[in-house]
N, CA, C and O atoms as a GROMACS GRO file, in nm:
protein
  400
    1VAL      N    1   0.105  -0.112   0.031
    1VAL     CA    2   0.003   0.000  -0.011
    1VAL      C    3   0.089   0.125   0.013
    1VAL      O    4   0.044   0.238  -0.003
    2VAL      N    5   0.189   0.103   0.043
    2VAL     CA    6   0.281   0.239   0.102
    2VAL      C    7   0.331   0.266  -0.053
    2VAL      O    8   0.291   0.368  -0.109
    3LEU      N    9   0.424   0.169  -0.127
    3LEU     CA   10   0.458   0.152  -0.242
    3LEU      C   11   0.347   0.229  -0.368
    3LEU      O   12   0.396   0.315  -0.442
    4MET      N   13   0.214   0.194  -0.381
    4MET     CA   14   0.147   0.227  -0.451
    4MET      C   15   0.107   0.365  -0.406
    4MET      O   16   0.070   0.439  -0.497
    5LEU      N   17   0.106   0.411  -0.293
    5LEU     CA   18   0.068   0.536  -0.257
    5LEU      C   19   0.181   0.618  -0.307
    5LEU      O   20   0.148   0.732  -0.338
    6GLN      N   21   0.305   0.588  -0.322
    6GLN     CA   22   0.421   0.674  -0.338
    6GLN      C   23   0.374   0.674  -0.503
    6GLN      O   24   0.337   0.781  -0.550
    7PHE      N   25   0.376   0.575  -0.575
    7PHE     CA   26   0.402   0.578  -0.737
    7PHE      C   27   0.258   0.636  -0.783
    7PHE      O   28   0.261   0.695  -0.891
    8ILE      N   29   0.146   0.628  -0.725
    8ILE     CA   30   0.006   0.716  -0.772
    8ILE      C   31   0.055   0.851  -0.721
    8ILE      O   32   0.051   0.941  -0.805
    9GLY      N   33   0.105   0.885  -0.585
    9GLY     CA   34   0.140   1.044  -0.578
    9GLY      C   35   0.244   1.104  -0.668
    9GLY      O   36   0.258   1.224  -0.689
   10LEU      N   37   0.332   0.979  -0.731
   10LEU     CA   38   0.439   1.034  -0.865
   10LEU      C   39   0.392   1.087  -0.945
   10LEU      O   40   0.443   1.180  -1.007
   11LYS      N   41   0.284   1.043  -0.961
   11LYS     CA   42   0.184   1.040  -1.092
   11LYS      C   43   0.173   1.190  -1.100
   11LYS      O   44   0.204   1.248  -1.204
   12TYR      N   45   0.124   1.265  -0.975
   12TYR     CA   46   0.061   1.396  -1.012
   12TYR      C   47   0.185   1.473  -0.933
   12TYR      O   48   0.169   1.589  -0.970
   13THR      N   49   0.283   1.473  -0.858
   13THR     CA   50   0.386   1.557  -0.877
   13THR      C   51   0.512   1.551  -0.888
   13THR      O   52   0.541   1.448  -0.949
   14SER      N   53   0.616   1.617  -0.855
   14SER     CA   54   0.757   1.623  -0.923
   14SER      C   55   0.839   1.468  -0.835
   14SER      O   56   0.808   1.413  -0.729
   15ALA      N   57   0.927   1.443  -0.914
   15ALA     CA   58   1.009   1.342  -0.844
   15ALA      C   59   1.093   1.403  -0.699
   15ALA      O   60   1.132   1.344  -0.598
   16ALA      N   61   1.099   1.523  -0.734
   16ALA     CA   62   1.183   1.596  -0.640
   16ALA      C   63   1.151   1.648  -0.499
   16ALA      O   64   1.218   1.650  -0.396
   17SER      N   65   1.005   1.697  -0.533
   17SER     CA   66   0.893   1.691  -0.418
   17SER      C   67   0.887   1.565  -0.355
   17SER      O   68   0.921   1.547  -0.238
   18ALA      N   69   0.844   1.475  -0.432
   18ALA     CA   70   0.821   1.319  -0.335
   18ALA      C   71   0.984   1.267  -0.291
   18ALA      O   72   0.991   1.224  -0.176
   19VAL      N   73   1.095   1.267  -0.358
   19VAL     CA   74   1.184   1.260  -0.233
   19VAL      C   75   1.205   1.329  -0.111
   19VAL      O   76   1.223   1.281   0.001
   20THR      N   77   1.199   1.463  -0.152
   20THR     CA   78   1.195   1.576  -0.025
   20THR      C   79   1.090   1.484   0.088
   20THR      O   80   1.145   1.427   0.183
   21MET      N   81   0.952   1.476   0.071
   21MET     CA   82   0.838   1.417   0.124
   21MET      C   83   0.884   1.274   0.218
   21MET      O   84   0.857   1.238   0.333
   22VAL      N   85   0.976   1.205   0.089
   22VAL     CA   86   0.981   1.046   0.171
   22VAL      C   87   1.122   1.071   0.273
   22VAL      O   88   1.130   0.995   0.369
   23GLY      N   89   1.224   1.167   0.256
   23GLY     CA   90   1.304   1.190   0.355
   23GLY      C   91   1.214   1.227   0.499
   23GLY      O   92   1.267   1.194   0.605
   24LEU      N   93   1.073   1.299   0.504
   24LEU     CA   94   1.004   1.324   0.634
   24LEU      C   95   0.998   1.206   0.692
   24LEU      O   96   0.985   1.215   0.814
   25GLU      N   97   1.002   1.084   0.645
   25GLU     CA   98   0.973   0.922   0.740
   25GLU      C   99   1.017   0.917   0.878
   25GLU      O  100   0.947   0.876   0.971
   26PRO      N  101   1.151   0.965   0.887
   26PRO     CA  102   1.219   0.911   1.014
   26PRO      C  103   1.143   1.020   1.125
   26PRO      O  104   1.120   0.990   1.242
   27LEU      N  105   1.112   1.143   1.066
   27LEU     CA  106   1.029   1.197   1.160
   27LEU      C  107   0.865   1.163   1.203
   27LEU      O  108   0.810   1.177   1.312
   28LEU      N  109   0.829   1.127   1.112
   28LEU     CA  110   0.697   1.062   1.113
   28LEU      C  111   0.704   0.947   1.178
   28LEU      O  112   0.598   0.928   1.237
   29VAL      N  113   0.788   0.856   1.196
   29VAL     CA  114   0.812   0.761   1.263
   29VAL      C  115   0.786   0.795   1.401
   29VAL      O  116   0.704   0.740   1.474
   30VAL      N  117   0.896   0.930   1.440
   30VAL     CA  118   0.880   0.970   1.571
   30VAL      C  119   0.769   1.027   1.603
   30VAL      O  120   0.754   1.033   1.725
   31PHE      N  121   0.674   1.078   1.534
   31PHE     CA  122   0.525   1.159   1.587
   31PHE      C  123   0.414   1.038   1.574
   31PHE      O  124   0.312   1.045   1.642
   32VAL      N  125   0.436   0.920   1.479
   32VAL     CA  126   0.351   0.810   1.480
   32VAL      C  127   0.357   0.762   1.619
   32VAL      O  128   0.252   0.756   1.682
   33GLY      N  129   0.492   0.719   1.686
   33GLY     CA  130   0.539   0.649   1.784
   33GLY      C  131   0.480   0.715   1.892
   33GLY      O  132   0.416   0.658   1.979
   34HIS      N  133   0.502   0.838   1.886
   34HIS     CA  134   0.433   0.979   2.031
   34HIS      C  135   0.306   0.921   2.033
   34HIS      O  136   0.271   0.844   2.122
   35PHE      N  137   0.218   0.960   1.921
   35PHE     CA  138   0.045   0.961   1.926
   35PHE      C  139  -0.013   0.829   1.943
   35PHE      O  140  -0.124   0.819   1.995
   36PHE      N  141   0.060   0.715   1.898
   36PHE     CA  142  -0.011   0.574   1.902
   36PHE      C  143   0.033   0.455   1.974
   36PHE      O  144  -0.033   0.361   2.017
   37PHE      N  145   0.190   0.483   1.979
   37PHE     CA  146   0.244   0.370   2.063
   37PHE      C  147   0.300   0.415   2.193
   37PHE      O  148   0.340   0.324   2.266
   38ASN      N  149   0.309   0.512   2.229
   38ASN     CA  150   0.352   0.574   2.396
   38ASN      C  151   0.503   0.589   2.391
   38ASN      O  152   0.550   0.590   2.505
   39ASP      N  153   0.588   0.601   2.303
   39ASP     CA  154   0.691   0.670   2.264
   39ASP      C  155   0.662   0.784   2.296
   39ASP      O  156   0.563   0.831   2.240
   40LYS      N  157   0.739   0.872   2.400
   40LYS     CA  158   0.743   0.998   2.420
   40LYS      C  159   0.854   1.107   2.327
   40LYS      O  160   0.969   1.122   2.370
   41ALA      N  161   0.821   1.159   2.237
   41ALA     CA  162   0.914   1.264   2.163
   41ALA      C  163   0.980   1.356   2.263
   41ALA      O  164   0.921   1.363   2.371
   42LYS      N  165   1.084   1.425   2.252
   42LYS     CA  166   1.147   1.549   2.310
   42LYS      C  167   1.108   1.673   2.267
   42LYS      O  168   1.055   1.684   2.156
   43ILE      N  169   1.125   1.773   2.342
   43ILE     CA  170   1.124   1.891   2.284
   43ILE      C  171   1.176   1.910   2.151
   43ILE      O  172   1.116   1.968   2.061
   44TYR      N  173   1.304   1.852   2.142
   44TYR     CA  174   1.376   1.905   1.992
   44TYR      C  175   1.333   1.825   1.872
   44TYR      O  176   1.360   1.858   1.756
   45HIS      N  177   1.266   1.723   1.904
   45HIS     CA  178   1.186   1.616   1.777
   45HIS      C  179   1.077   1.708   1.719
   45HIS      O  180   1.061   1.716   1.597
   46TRP      N  181   0.985   1.795   1.828
   46TRP     CA  182   0.893   1.876   1.806
   46TRP      C  183   0.942   2.019   1.720
   46TRP      O  184   0.885   2.064   1.620
   47ILE      N  185   1.061   2.077   1.785
   47ILE     CA  186   1.118   2.194   1.724
   47ILE      C  187   1.229   2.168   1.596
   47ILE      O  188   1.271   2.259   1.524
   48CYS      N  189   1.265   2.034   1.584
   48CYS     CA  190   1.305   2.031   1.453
   48CYS      C  191   1.223   1.966   1.355
   48CYS      O  192   1.243   1.997   1.237
   49GLY      N  193   1.120   1.868   1.384
   49GLY     CA  194   0.967   1.861   1.343
   49GLY      C  195   0.927   1.966   1.240
   49GLY      O  196   0.919   1.975   1.118
   50ALA      N  197   0.904   2.044   1.355
   50ALA     CA  198   0.818   2.147   1.295
   50ALA      C  199   0.907   2.269   1.191
   50ALA      O  200   0.854   2.362   1.130
   51ALA      N  201   1.032   2.239   1.195
   51ALA     CA  202   1.119   2.326   1.103
   51ALA      C  203   1.133   2.259   0.969
   51ALA      O  204   1.143   2.322   0.864
   52ALA      N  205   1.132   2.092   0.980
   52ALA     CA  206   1.178   2.041   0.889
   52ALA      C  207   1.012   2.007   0.788
   52ALA      O  208   1.012   1.964   0.673
   53PHE      N  209   0.915   2.032   0.851
   53PHE     CA  210   0.775   2.037   0.787
   53PHE      C  211   0.785   2.167   0.720
   53PHE      O  212   0.747   2.178   0.604
   54ALA      N  213   0.836   2.272   0.787
   54ALA     CA  214   0.780   2.431   0.727
   54ALA      C  215   0.881   2.399   0.610
   54ALA      O  216   0.824   2.397   0.501
   55GLY      N  217   1.003   2.376   0.606
   55GLY     CA  218   1.116   2.359   0.480
   55GLY      C  219   1.036   2.304   0.352
   55GLY      O  220   1.020   2.362   0.244
   56VAL      N  221   0.989   2.178   0.389
   56VAL     CA  222   0.936   2.119   0.301
   56VAL      C  223   0.816   2.146   0.254
   56VAL      O  224   0.785   2.079   0.156
   57GLY      N  225   0.750   2.210   0.287
   57GLY     CA  226   0.625   2.326   0.282
   57GLY      C  227   0.684   2.425   0.181
   57GLY      O  228   0.642   2.436   0.065
   58MET      N  229   0.788   2.502   0.237
   58MET     CA  230   0.806   2.588   0.125
   58MET      C  231   0.882   2.583   0.011
   58MET      O  232   0.923   2.672  -0.064
   59MET      N  233   0.894   2.438   0.010
   59MET     CA  234   1.012   2.381  -0.134
   59MET      C  235   0.882   2.367  -0.204
   59MET      O  236   0.872   2.407  -0.320
   60VAL      N  237   0.785   2.317  -0.146
   60VAL     CA  238   0.658   2.233  -0.238
   60VAL      C  239   0.581   2.351  -0.274
   60VAL      O  240   0.523   2.358  -0.383
   61MET      N  241   0.579   2.436  -0.197
   61MET     CA  242   0.468   2.619  -0.277
   61MET      C  243   0.587   2.656  -0.341
   61MET      O  244   0.563   2.673  -0.460
   62GLY      N  245   0.701   2.675  -0.315
   62GLY     CA  246   0.807   2.745  -0.407
   62GLY      C  247   0.824   2.680  -0.556
   62GLY      O  248   0.862   2.739  -0.657
   63GLY      N  249   0.789   2.551  -0.544
   63GLY     CA  250   0.823   2.486  -0.690
   63GLY      C  251   0.668   2.499  -0.780
   63GLY      O  252   0.659   2.498  -0.903
   64ALA      N  253   0.552   2.510  -0.681
   64ALA     CA  254   0.432   2.534  -0.778
   64ALA      C  255   0.442   2.655  -0.822
   64ALA      O  256   0.420   2.685  -0.940
   65GLU      N  257   0.468   2.716  -0.754
   65GLU     CA  258   0.478   2.854  -0.795
   65GLU      C  259   0.576   2.904  -0.924
   65GLU      O  260   0.555   3.008  -0.988
   66GLU      N  261   0.662   2.831  -0.942
   66GLU     CA  262   0.782   2.854  -1.035
   66GLU      C  263   0.713   2.773  -1.182
   66GLU      O  264   0.777   2.762  -1.287
   67GLY      N  265   0.614   2.736  -1.170
   67GLY     CA  266   0.524   2.635  -1.293
   67GLY      C  267   0.580   2.509  -1.277
   67GLY      O  268   0.573   2.447  -1.383
   68GLY      N  269   0.630   2.451  -1.193
   68GLY     CA  270   0.669   2.292  -1.167
   68GLY      C  271   0.530   2.192  -1.166
   68GLY      O  272   0.410   2.221  -1.164
   69THR      N  273   0.595   2.073  -1.169
   69THR     CA  274   0.466   1.993  -1.219
   69THR      C  275   0.463   1.956  -1.068
   69THR      O  276   0.534   1.863  -1.030
   70ILE      N  277   0.377   2.032  -0.972
   70ILE     CA  278   0.401   1.976  -0.822
   70ILE      C  279   0.224   2.007  -0.816
   70ILE      O  280   0.171   2.100  -0.878
   71ASP      N  281   0.147   1.907  -0.728
   71ASP     CA  282   0.023   1.914  -0.686
   71ASP      C  283   0.021   1.886  -0.569
   71ASP      O  284   0.112   1.828  -0.510
   72TRP      N  285  -0.097   1.927  -0.512
   72TRP     CA  286  -0.108   1.908  -0.358
   72TRP      C  287  -0.166   1.756  -0.345
   72TRP      O  288  -0.123   1.686  -0.252
   73PHE      N  289  -0.277   1.696  -0.448
   73PHE     CA  290  -0.262   1.584  -0.434
   73PHE      C  291  -0.181   1.483  -0.446
   73PHE      O  292  -0.199   1.384  -0.375
   74GLY      N  293  -0.099   1.487  -0.519
   74GLY     CA  294   0.034   1.387  -0.515
   74GLY      C  295   0.092   1.378  -0.391
   74GLY      O  296   0.113   1.266  -0.342
   75CYS      N  297   0.131   1.507  -0.317
   75CYS     CA  298   0.225   1.530  -0.186
   75CYS      C  299   0.116   1.479  -0.088
   75CYS      O  300   0.154   1.423   0.014
   76LEU      N  301  -0.001   1.493  -0.107
   76LEU     CA  302  -0.098   1.456   0.026
   76LEU      C  303  -0.054   1.259  -0.015
   76LEU      O  304  -0.028   1.174   0.070
   77LEU      N  305  -0.058   1.242  -0.134
   77LEU     CA  306  -0.056   1.062  -0.145
   77LEU      C  307   0.090   1.016  -0.064
   77LEU      O  308   0.095   0.911   0.000
   78ILE      N  309   0.180   1.088  -0.072
   78ILE     CA  310   0.320   1.083  -0.060
   78ILE      C  311   0.330   1.093   0.081
   78ILE      O  312   0.390   1.007   0.146
   79LEU      N  313   0.280   1.184   0.129
   79LEU     CA  314   0.261   1.193   0.271
   79LEU      C  315   0.198   1.077   0.372
   79LEU      O  316   0.229   1.048   0.488
   80LEU      N  317   0.078   1.013   0.266
   80LEU     CA  318  -0.014   0.945   0.359
   80LEU      C  319   0.065   0.793   0.349
   80LEU      O  320   0.023   0.704   0.422
   81ALA      N  321   0.164   0.768   0.271
   81ALA     CA  322   0.248   0.689   0.245
   81ALA      C  323   0.369   0.669   0.346
   81ALA      O  324   0.405   0.561   0.394
   82GLY      N  325   0.415   0.774   0.365
   82GLY     CA  326   0.485   0.781   0.472
   82GLY      C  327   0.427   0.768   0.626
   82GLY      O  328   0.493   0.705   0.709
   83LEU      N  329   0.306   0.828   0.660
   83LEU     CA  330   0.213   0.761   0.763
   83LEU      C  331   0.180   0.596   0.767
   83LEU      O  332   0.176   0.527   0.868
   84GLY      N  333   0.162   0.560   0.652
   84GLY     CA  334   0.158   0.430   0.691
   84GLY      C  335   0.252   0.356   0.676
   84GLY      O  336   0.236   0.240   0.716
   85PHE      N  337   0.372   0.391   0.620
   85PHE     CA  338   0.527   0.324   0.660
   85PHE      C  339   0.535   0.364   0.825
   85PHE      O  340   0.550   0.262   0.893
   86ALA      N  341   0.528   0.466   0.890
   86ALA     CA  342   0.564   0.503   1.002
   86ALA      C  343   0.469   0.408   1.101
   86ALA      O  344   0.509   0.346   1.199
   87GLY      N  345   0.374   0.412   1.065
   87GLY     CA  346   0.266   0.290   1.125
   87GLY      C  347   0.284   0.153   1.115
   87GLY      O  348   0.234   0.072   1.194
   88VAL      N  349   0.352   0.126   1.025
   88VAL     CA  350   0.407  -0.013   1.048
   88VAL      C  351   0.526  -0.054   1.130
   88VAL      O  352   0.524  -0.166   1.181
   89ILE      N  353   0.613   0.014   1.146
   89ILE     CA  354   0.767   0.009   1.146
   89ILE      C  355   0.734  -0.047   1.301
   89ILE      O  356   0.790  -0.154   1.324
   90ARG      N  357   0.652   0.009   1.413
   90ARG     CA  358   0.646  -0.011   1.512
   90ARG      C  359   0.620  -0.190   1.559
   90ARG      O  360   0.693  -0.267   1.621
   91PRO      N  361   0.469  -0.209   1.492
   91PRO     CA  362   0.436  -0.349   1.491
   91PRO      C  363   0.536  -0.440   1.413
   91PRO      O  364   0.532  -0.561   1.434
   92SER      N  365   0.604  -0.401   1.346
   92SER     CA  366   0.732  -0.512   1.279
   92SER      C  367   0.856  -0.518   1.388
   92SER      O  368   0.910  -0.625   1.414
   93GLN      N  369   0.895  -0.398   1.447
   93GLN     CA  370   0.976  -0.425   1.515
   93GLN      C  371   0.969  -0.516   1.652
   93GLN      O  372   1.061  -0.563   1.721
   94GLN      N  373   0.816  -0.525   1.667
   94GLN     CA  374   0.793  -0.566   1.811
   94GLN      C  375   0.764  -0.769   1.769
   94GLN      O  376   0.781  -0.866   1.844
   95MET      N  377   0.722  -0.766   1.642
   95MET     CA  378   0.733  -0.892   1.594
   95MET      C  379   0.862  -0.967   1.582
   95MET      O  380   0.883  -1.075   1.637
   96ILE      N  381   0.970  -0.886   1.484
   96ILE     CA  382   1.121  -0.936   1.493
   96ILE      C  383   1.175  -0.992   1.625
   96ILE      O  384   1.252  -1.087   1.644
   97ALA      N  385   1.107  -0.896   1.725
   97ALA     CA  386   1.235  -0.906   1.880
   97ALA      C  387   1.162  -1.046   1.912
   97ALA      O  388   1.230  -1.142   1.950
   98ARG      N  389   1.007  -1.058   1.892
   98ARG     CA  390   1.006  -1.172   1.971
   98ARG      C  391   1.029  -1.325   1.881
   98ARG      O  392   1.020  -1.434   1.937
   99ILE      N  393   1.055  -1.310   1.752
   99ILE     CA  394   1.112  -1.417   1.665
   99ILE      C  395   1.232  -1.454   1.744
   99ILE      O  396   1.262  -1.566   1.783
  100GLY      N  397   1.299  -1.337   1.764
  100GLY     CA  398   1.468  -1.388   1.784
  100GLY      C  399   1.564  -1.345   1.705
  100GLY      O  400   1.680  -1.382   1.723
   0.00000   0.00000   0.00000
């Protein structure tokens, strides 16, 4: 599902904006862990995360204004793929730990 969302999102947006948004996945893992798996994010996670998301937002908006092939729908699909990836990481780690 993650790869399907990424490939469909890539159809609607540029590869540069898609790769930049995929780079947010480590931060998404921290935030999904905070909200859904009782991992506590530290204050620097929130500060750096806000800066990273603001930077990606500025890049995406700037690319769209320059006449690039950036569409919000494609960016949303890629962000949803990142959230799906982040949601699967934790249960996968727990399963691997149980298997040994």
